[in-house]
N, C-alpha and C positions, 0 to 999 in steps of 0.2 A: 550277811545275807542269810536269810531262813527261809525255808521251804519244807514241803511235804509230798509224798506220793502215797496214793490209797488203792487199794484194790478189794472188791467186794466178792467174796466166793460162797455161793451157795452151797449147803450140805444137807443130805436127807436124813438128818437125825434132830432131835430136839436140842433146844440150846441150852438146857440144863445138862444133857450129856455132853455135849461139846464143850462147855464151861469147864466140866468136872475135868476133863481131859487136859485143857490148857491152864487152868488156873495155877497150878502147882509145878511138880517134878515129873508128873506123868507125860507132858509133852516131849520133855527131853528123852524119855524111855521110848515114845512111840519113835521119835526122829531116828534114834539108834537102831531099831527094829526094822523101820520101814524105808527109811531115806538115807542110808549111810554113804550111797553113791552121789547122792545129789546134795545134801545137806552137810552131812559129816557126822561126828562123834561129839555127843555131849557129855561133859564131865562135870559134876557137881564139885566145887571148890569149897563152898561155904555156905550153911543154911540149911533150912528144911523145906524149901518151896515157897516160903511167905516173902514180904518184902524184906530186903536186904541178901537174900541169896545171891550168890555169885556163881555163875557157871562159865566153862571155857568151851567153845565149840571150835573143834579142828576140823578144817575143811577137808574134804576129799583131795586126794593127789590131782595135780593139775589146775586146781583153782587158782586164778591170778591173786597176788599179794603175798602178805608173809603168812599165810596158812592158818591163822586161828584169829579169834576174838574172845574176850571176856567182857561179860555183861552184868549189871547188877539189877535185880527185880526193884524197881521204884515204887511201883502202885499197883494193888490187887483189890478190885473192888468186886465183892461177891454180889452185891445189889445189880450194879451196872453191867457186871461181867466184862470187865475192862482190867487188862494186866499191861503195863508199861515197863519195859526194860530200857536200860541204857548201856551204850558199849562204853567200857571203860579202858579197854586197851585193845589193840590190834585192829583188825577189820577196817572200816570206815575212819577210824581215828589216825591209824597209820597212813592212809591215803592224804590225810590233810584236812579232815572235818574235825570242828571244834566239839560239836555236840551231836549225836547221832541216837536218836530214841526210837524203839519199836512198841508200837501200841497195837493191841490185839484186844478186839471188842466183838464179844458174841451177841448177835442181834437174833431175837426171836422172830421168825417170819410167820410161823403158825405153830400147831402142837407138835407136828412132826417135822420141821425143818427149822433151820436157821441160816443166817449169814455170818461169815468169818470177816470182819473187817480189818484188814493188816494196813497199818499205816508207818511209813518211815518219816520221822520228823529229822531235820537236820539244821544245822548251823555251821556256817564257812565262812571264812574271810573272802571280802569282794573280789579281792585278788585270783582267788582260786575257783572262782565260778565256773571254770571250765570243768572242775572236777564233778559237779552236779550230774554229768551224765552218767557216772559210775552207780549212782542210786537206782536200784531195781527192786521191785516187789514181787518179781517172778519167782523166787524161790519161796517167799512167803505164800504164794498163792498155791503153788505145787504142795507145799506142807498141808494147807487148809483141804484142799482136795482130796490128798492121800490119807490124811488122818480123819477128814469125813467118810471116806468110803470104808475104811477099816471100821470105824465106829458103828456104821450103818449095817455091817456083815457081822459085828459082833456086840450087838446091843445088850444082850442077856448077860454078857461078862463085865460090862461096863460097871465101875462103881459109883455109887451115888453118894451124895452128902447125907 
């Protein structure tokens, strides 16, 4: 069984600024700084933020499950502003999903705003279909809102390509 869930989150900063924060390792730094009690702690295990980078996300105390996940950066397209990661250990994999990918796409709305489209794609054995209810984009939406607000208030200090 294959499926996906998506959420589109509007943010009040240009798509280029949002993409610069999302494309590499900056997103992990922002999550550590802004959302440690919601998302958790991000640790870079391997890589420089490009394709092949492996990160570990340790969830905050009280989060159901084994408390962490490891993901690898599978795709990073600067033209399309798309980043795809795949869970390789922990998280949804430990619950019973065969494949779980997170696709983050930054869509230009106008010169001063963008949309962060966050999609979770999954594959799971048909006998475990009841586990699909564990899939949720809530954390990705909170992350997009929080990072967007941070970027909007700190535009002058945001690095550019």
